[in-house]
KOLLOTOR-426778 format. One line per 8 residues: number of its first residue (from 1); for each residue x, y, z of N, C-alpha, C. Coordinates in pm, whole numbers. Each point is the difference from the previous one (the first is absolute). Layout:
NUM) X,Y,Z,X,Y,Z,X,Y,Z | ...
//
This chain:
1) 1221,-2893,-567,-79,114,47,-2,108,-108 | -118,57,-25,-14,103,-102,78,125,40 | 53,67,-99,76,123,24,-94,110,48 | 41,73,101,-77,112,53,65,130,-47 | -72,74,-83,57,122,-57,38,102,106 | -67,-4,115,28,99,104,142,-12,55 | 65,-113,-25,137,-17,51,99,94,-68 | -41,61,-111,88,91,-71,-18,145,43
9) -96,24,89,-23,136,49,106,37,104 | 33,127,7,90,49,103,146,-37,-16 | 37,-51,-117,141,-34,-24,27,9,-150 | 123,-26,-40,38,3,-141,40,-139,-46 | -58,-43,-111,36,-128,-61,44,28,-144 | 108,-62,-41,54,23,-135,-62,-97,-100 | -52,55,-109,-54,-79,-110,100,0,-115 | -30,-74,-105,93,-13,-112,-10,118,-97
17) 71,-13,-113,0,104,-102,-63,-50,-129 | 40,59,-111,-59,-33,-130,30,-144,-41 | -96,-62,-65,17,-137,-51,22,-4,-151 | -81,75,-73,7,-9,-146,137,28,-56 | 63,107,47,132,36,-52,106,-103,40 | -18,-62,118,96,-102,42,-13,-125,-88 | -121,-35,-36,-21,-113,-91,56,32,-139 | -16,125,-42,54,42,-129,152,-13,-2
25) 64,35,112,146,-12,10,45,-145,-15 | -89,-92,39,33,-142,-9,-34,-59,-136 | -46,85,-91,-22,-46,-137,-142,-12,-46 | -96,47,78,-139,-5,-44,-16,95,-119 | -46,-49,-115,-6,82,-122,-104,112,11 | 22,112,-70,-96,111,-1,-136,-48,-50 | -106,39,70,-134,-36,-42,-43,-141,35 | 91,-78,58,-31,-138,36,-90,-4,124
33) -79,-103,12,-85,-18,119,88,-48,115 | 40,93,85,93,-33,108,-56,-110,92 | -131,1,18,-61,-98,90,17,-143,-50 | 22,-18,-127,22,-134,-53,127,-62,60 | 95,84,36,124,-50,61,-24,-71,133 | -115,27,63,-30,-71,125,-5,-150,-23 | -31,-39,-123,-12,-141,-36,121,-49,-79 | 49,85,-92,109,-44,-87,139,31,53
41) 14,107,82,130,35,58,-13,36,147 | -54,-90,80,-16,31,143,132,27,70 | 110,-53,-55,130,25,60,38,147,-7 | -32,66,-113,34,141,-15,-96,89,80 | -126,-37,5,-95,75,82,42,-10,146 | 39,-119,42,46,-19,136,126,77,30 | 82,19,-102,124,76,19,-30,145,36 | -104,57,-63,-39,137,33,-48,8,144
49) -88,-92,37,-50,-2,138,114,-15,99 | 93,-90,-29,112,-25,90,88,123,16 | 18,74,-109,85,120,6,-59,103,96 | -132,7,6,-63,96,91,3,-48,145 | -16,-129,20,11,-53,136,141,23,53 | 99,-26,-81,139,21,40,31,148,25 | -75,89,-68,21,144,19,-66,52,127 | -82,-83,63,-62,42,125,-150,13,-1
57) -64,-27,-114,-146,8,-7,-62,-111,85 | -100,37,78,-74,-99,79,-143,-15,-51 | -31,74,-104,-122,-21,-77,41,-5,-147 | -32,-109,-66,28,-6,-143,-130,-26,-76 | -6,53,-119,-118,-15,-82,14,-124,-91 | -70,-2,-109,0,-115,-89,2,48,-145 | 40,-85,-89,2,32,-142,-139,-28,-60 | -99,75,52,-138,-23,-43,-75,130,-27
65) 73,108,-16,-62,133,-16,-103,1,-113 | 32,-61,-111,-92,0,-115,-67,-133,-23 | -14,-80,105,-54,-135,-17,-151,-6,22 | -71,101,-49,-146,-8,-2,-45,-33,-142 | -123,-45,-15,-46,-49,-130,4,104,-110 | -16,129,36,-1,104,-102,139,24,-59 | 99,11,88,137,23,-48,55,-125,-68 | -25,-116,58,52,-124,-60,-63,-26,-136
73) -122,46,-22,-64,-23,-130,75,70,-113 | 70,109,33,80,69,-102,116,-86,-49 | 39,-95,83,108,-92,-37,-55,-136,-44 | -133,-9,-11,-61,-126,-38,7,-104,110 | 1,45,126,18,-93,112,-105,21,110 | -120,40,-39,-105,24,98,-37,-125,78 | 31,-117,-56,-33,-126,67,107,-41,101 | 101,83,18,113,-34,88,-4,73,134
81) -109,68,29,-7,79,123,34,-82,123 | -69,-111,18,23,-81,120,142,-54,6 | 49,-49,-113,133,-61,-3,110,101,31 | -5,116,-65,105,99,19,-1,59,140 | -119,23,55,-9,60,133,40,-98,110 | -45,-124,-10,41,-99,99,151,-16,1 | 58,-7,-120,145,-19,-12,75,122,52 | -49,119,-32,67,121,44,4,13,152
89) -113,-30,63,-5,6,147,89,-106,61 | 0,-119,-57,79,-110,55,150,29,-8 | 44,65,-107,142,34,-14,44,94,111 | -76,108,21,36,96,105,-9,-63,138 | -99,-86,19,-16,-66,130,119,-90,31 | 47,-69,-99,116,-88,21,125,82,30 | 15,111,-69,119,83,19,0,68,137 | -115,54,42,-3,73,128,30,-93,116
97) -43,-125,-10,39,-108,92,-6,42,147 | -112,62,37,-17,36,140,70,127,45 | 74,66,-91,74,122,36,-86,125,-10 | -122,-17,-45,-89,114,-18,-132,-47,-57 | -63,86,-80,-133,-31,-51,-10,27,-150 | -87,-75,-65,-27,18,-143,-131,77,-16 | 9,119,-58,-116,81,-32,-16,-6,-153 | -94,-80,-46,-11,-27,-143,-62,116,-77
105) 57,26,-117,-34,118,-79,-121,-21,-92 | -93,95,8,-115,7,-90,0,139,-63 | 32,8,-127,6,128,-69,-129,32,-75 | -7,117,-65,-122,42,-69,-31,-82,-124 | -124,10,-41,-49,-76,-117,38,63,-133 | 27,131,4,27,70,-125,-127,46,-70 | -115,-17,67,-128,41,-57,-69,100,92 | -86,84,-56,-65,105,77,-150,-22,10
113) -49,10,123,-144,-12,24,-73,122,-56 | 59,118,16,-69,124,-33,-34,15,-148 | 71,-71,-88,-33,9,-143,-61,-131,-51 | -37,-85,94,-74,-120,-36,81,-116,-54 | 133,5,19,83,-111,-49,-21,-127,83 | -40,20,125,-17,-113,91,-98,43,109 | -69,-97,59,-91,32,109,67,-28,133 | -55,56,106,56,-25,133,-8,-149,34
121) -108,-64,-41,-15,-142,29,103,-84,-75 | 31,38,-123,102,-71,-77,138,15,65 | 28,120,49,125,22,71,6,-86,126 | -109,2,76,-5,-79,123,27,-148,-29 | -63,-54,-100,17,-142,-32,143,-31,-44 | 59,89,-80,137,-21,-46,98,4,116 | -17,97,89,90,11,114,-24,-113,101 | -125,-43,13,-29,-111,90,68,-127,-48
129) -2,-22,-131,66,-116,-60,150,4,28 | 61,114,-18,143,15,24,33,-16,148 | -77,66,85,25,-6,144,-9,-142,54 | -98,-76,-47,-17,-138,46,123,-83,-33 | 54,18,-120,119,-77,-40,122,41,81 | 13,128,29,113,47,81,-7,-58,141 | -120,-5,54,-17,-59,133,35,-149,-3 | -40,-69,-104,32,-142,-14,150,-22,-10
137) 70,99,-58,145,-11,-15,77,28,126 | -69,46,105,66,21,128,24,143,41 | -61,96,-68,18,141,37,-48,25,142 | 70,89,69,-38,38,136,-98,117,0 | 8,82,-105,-85,117,-14,-5,35,-149 | -90,90,-36,-15,40,-139,15,151,-12 | 60,45,-111,22,143,-23,-71,41,-129 | -106,78,14,-68,58,-116,73,131,-27
145) 84,2,-104,97,110,-12,-3,72,-134 | 64,118,1,17,84,-119,-135,35,-63 | -100,19,84,-134,32,-49,-15,151,-17 | -65,41,-109,-29,142,-23,-149,27,6 | -80,-104,-17,-146,10,2,-50,-55,133 | -61,85,82,-46,-43,132,-106,-110,-11 | -83,5,-102,-102,-103,-20,66,-136,-20 | 104,-3,-82,71,-126,-23,71,-46,126
153) 60,93,73,69,-36,124,-96,-61,101 | -118,59,13,-100,-52,93,-43,-140,-42 | -19,-21,-129,-37,-133,-50,110,-100,31 | 126,43,-16,113,-87,29,9,-37,147 | -22,98,86,5,-26,144,-113,-94,40 | -120,27,-46,-114,-86,32,26,-144,-44 | 57,-14,-119,30,-134,-52,108,-68,82 | 105,75,31,111,-58,77,-46,-42,140
161) -93,72,57,-48,-32,135,-76,-133,5 | -47,-48,-115,-70,-129,1,92,-115,37 | 131,21,-4,95,-105,36,19,-14,150 | -38,105,73,24,0,143,138,50,39 | 83,35,-99,134,51,25,-3,151,21 | 99,56,72,11,146,11,21,61,-138 | -50,120,-19,8,66,-131,57,141,12 | 99,28,-84,55,134,-15,-69,65,-120
169) -42,125,15,-56,76,-112,93,117,-28 | 62,-1,-117,103,99,-32,-32,70,-133 | -25,129,7,-27,80,-119,123,80,-41 | -5,52,-122,107,85,-51,-48,145,-1 | 77,86,63,-35,142,14,105,85,-71 | -43,74,-102,96,83,-74,-65,118,-71 | -123,34,39,-73,106,-69,-54,104,98 | -59,106,-56,-56,106,83,102,106,34
177) -43,107,66,88,114,32,126,-40,77 | -15,-94,94,114,-43,81,57,-134,-47 | -56,-52,-108,39,-132,-51,-31,-111,101 | -103,23,83,-35,-99,101,-137,-62,-26 | -53,19,-120,-125,-65,-39,30,-110,-101 | -96,-91,-19,16,-99,-106,-23,68,-134 | 27,-74,-106,-20,51,-136,-145,45,-21 | -92,-62,74,-142,32,-15,-50,98,107
185) 95,61,72,-36,106,92,-37,-41,141 | 21,-126,35,-34,-49,133,110,38,99 | -39,56,112,96,38,104,35,-120,87 | 113,4,71,34,-109,92,-107,-19,107 | -58,111,45,-103,-9,104,-123,-76,-50 | -45,33,-120,-117,-68,-57,32,-146,-27 | 120,-26,-52,39,-137,-29,4,-84,127 | 58,55,105,10,-75,126,-138,-38,53
193) -94,92,-10,-136,-28,47,-64,-113,-81 | 10,10,-133,-63,-100,-86,67,-137,12 | 131,-1,9,74,-126,7,-20,-69,134 | -7,80,106,-29,-55,131,-139,-62,1 | -95,70,-63,-135,-51,-9,-9,-130,-77 | 91,-18,-97,3,-123,-80,66,-115,75 | 70,33,111,60,-105,80,151,-2,5 | 65,101,-58,147,3,-1,56,3,142
201) 105,-77,23,64,-8,131,121,92,11 | 57,34,-114,117,89,-9,-28,94,-117 | 28,128,18,-28,100,-103,132,62,-47 | 14,22,-131,127,55,-43,4,57,-140 | 124,18,-47,25,57,-131,125,-64,-60 | 4,-7,-130,120,-51,-67,12,59,-140 | 116,-17,-58,34,54,-132,4,153,10 | -61,73,-92,-5,145,11,123,73,-51
209) 19,122,51,105,88,-54,120,13,93 | 4,-80,105,120,2,83,-29,0,148 | 102,-30,77,-15,-18,144,-34,130,72 | 50,114,-48,-30,126,67,-150,28,-2 | -64,-27,-113,-143,22,-11,-78,-91,95 | 51,-121,21,-72,-94,84,19,26,150 | 93,87,33,9,45,140,-127,78,32 | -44,84,-94,-123,77,18,-122,-91,3
217) -3,-98,-92,-114,-91,-7,-10,-85,127 | 114,-48,46,1,-83,122,-55,79,119 | 37,126,10,-49,83,110,-152,19,-9 | -51,16,-120,-145,15,-19,-73,-129,37 | 58,-113,-37,-63,-128,35,4,-21,152 | 114,28,61,13,-20,144,-99,86,78 | -31,117,-53,-92,91,70,-142,-53,7 | -34,-95,-88,-140,-47,-4,-16,-149,27
225) 111,-72,26,-13,-143,29,96,-42,110 | -42,-97,79,90,-58,99,55,-134,-48 | -32,-35,-125,51,-123,-58,146,19,-42 | 77,-108,-13,137,13,-51,0,68,-137 | 99,85,-24,13,71,-127,114,-59,-80 | -29,-32,-124,90,-68,-94,50,99,-103 | 132,9,-23,54,89,-102,111,-70,-78 | -20,-11,-132,105,-50,-90,13,100,-114
233) 92,94,17,14,111,-95,100,-32,-110 | -16,72,-111,100,-7,-107,126,75,41 | 109,-29,-66,128,68,26,6,130,-79 | -93,89,29,-5,127,-72,-65,-16,-136 | 16,102,-83,-57,-3,-135,98,-63,-99 | -48,-81,-92,89,-62,-98,45,99,-106 | 117,-28,-58,52,78,-112,38,-97,-111 | 6,52,-122,40,-83,-113,145,30,-34
241) 82,-103,-1,142,15,-32,40,-111,-98 | 42,39,-119,38,-96,-104,-112,-101,-27 | -124,53,2,-115,-85,-30,-46,-88,115 | 63,14,117,-36,-82,115,-52,87,114 | -91,-57,78,-52,71,116,97,-14,117 | 37,114,58,92,-2,114,-56,84,114 | 38,-36,122,-38,75,119,127,50,66 | 5,130,29,122,62,52,21,-18,150
249) -107,-21,73,12,-8,145,83,-120,42 | 88,20,96,83,-109,49,-70,-72,116 | 40,-123,30,-58,-70,115,15,78,130 | 113,67,17,24,76,123,-94,120,11 | -21,70,-110,-92,113,0,-142,-46,31 | -39,-111,-60,-133,-57,21,-20,-34,148 | 99,-65,58,-10,-43,139,-7,119,96 | 77,104,-29,-2,118,87,-136,69,-5
257) -59,8,-119,-133,60,-12,-104,-87,68 | 25,-131,5,-95,-90,64,-13,26,149 | 101,63,60,-12,37,141,-118,93,22 | -24,88,-97,-113,92,9,-133,-74,-19 | 4,-111,-73,-119,-84,-12,-39,-55,137 | 100,-42,75,-25,-53,134,-60,110,88 | 56,120,-9,-52,112,78,-143,33,-40 | -33,-23,-128,-135,29,-49,-100,-107,41
265) 51,-113,50,-91,-103,48,-1,-130,-77 | 91,-16,-96,3,-125,-77,54,-114,85 | -56,-118,-19,40,-119,76,70,-106,-84 | -47,-19,-121,60,-99,-90,57,77,-118 | 132,-8,-18,68,82,-99,85,-86,-92 | -20,17,-128,81,-69,-101,19,91,-119 | 21,-59,-116,22,80,-120,-83,-50,-116 | -15,86,-100,-72,-38,-122,95,25,-118
273) -48,58,-108,81,15,-121,132,72,28 | 107,-54,-58,132,60,16,76,-48,121 | -64,-80,84,70,-53,118,45,-143,-24 | 91,-46,82,65,-130,-18,40,-52,138 | 60,-118,8,46,-48,131,93,96,71 | 78,78,-74,90,96,63,-79,107,75 | -115,41,-56,-85,98,68,-58,-59,128 | -41,-125,-6,-61,-63,117,106,-24,108
281) 121,-31,-40,108,-15,99,26,134,70 | 0,108,-77,21,133,59,-115,36,93 | -123,-33,-40,-115,24,87,14,-76,131 | 35,-126,-12,13,-84,118,106,53,96 | 112,41,-55,110,50,83,-33,133,63 | -80,81,-70,-30,135,49,-119,3,96 | -100,-84,-26,-125,8,76,-17,-102,109 | 87,-100,5,-21,-107,97,-4,53,143
289) 77,103,29,2,56,135,-128,78,30 | -71,40,-108,-121,78,20,-117,-87,49 | 14,-130,-16,-107,-90,40,12,-37,148
//
C-alpha cells in the first residue's frame, strides 16, 4: 500500500540527522563523490542508516543528496544517476526493515535558472530521472531538500510527483529582517503556496542557521498549511576551530529547543548539519511523549 502523507499530521515523527559528516567520519575522503559509496561501500552507507534507526529515527533519508546529473557530472559520473540512486534507496530500505519509512533525498542542482545556467525544463528532466531511480530502489517518499530557489524547488516537486510517491518540499530559510526568508527573498507563506500548487504533500525547511530560527519558520508554515510540517535544522551556527568546522550545540540543547518546534506545529523533526545519531536519540527521548 502506498504511503499516505496525511498519517504524519497531528503527531510527531522523528527523522534522521546529517549524512555527509557521518560518512566522512567513516573515511569518505574530502571532495569525493559520496554517492559512489552506494555501489562501492554499501556496508558503510548502511552503517549510517542503521545508526539513525537505532537512535530512534522512524524516517531515514538516503545517500543521494547530490545524485542528480548536474552534480555527478562534476565528478565525471553523470552516467551513474540511475545506478547510484537505485542503490542508495535500496540500502536505506533494507536497513529500515519495516521499522519506519525511507524518504529519499533529492538535493539542488547547483545551477541557477535566473542567470541562465539551466532551464526549468532541464531541471525537471534531471530531477525526474533521479526520482524514477529512487522509486525503483524502493523509496517510500521523496524529499526535495535544501532548496534556496523556489523555481528549482517547484521543478523538483513536479518531477518527484511523476513517481506517484508522496513528496516533501523543504527550503532553506536564513535571510531577510527576521532570517525567515530564503536567500532569494521568498517567504515561508509564498513558498508554501507555490509548493502546494506543485503537488507537495509535506512542506518544510532544513539546513539554515539553527533550530531557534526554524521555530519561527515552522510557525509561519503552520499558519498557512494543514499539511504535515517537516523541520530538519542545523545544530546552530558553525565555527572554525583548528581548521575544522565545529558546532557548539549539544544534543540535549537541540532536543529541548525542539519542544518549541512541536508547539509551533512541526510534525516531522530531525537534524541537518552538525547533528548526529546522538542528536536523534536525544530528540526521540525528549519528543516521543509529545506525539
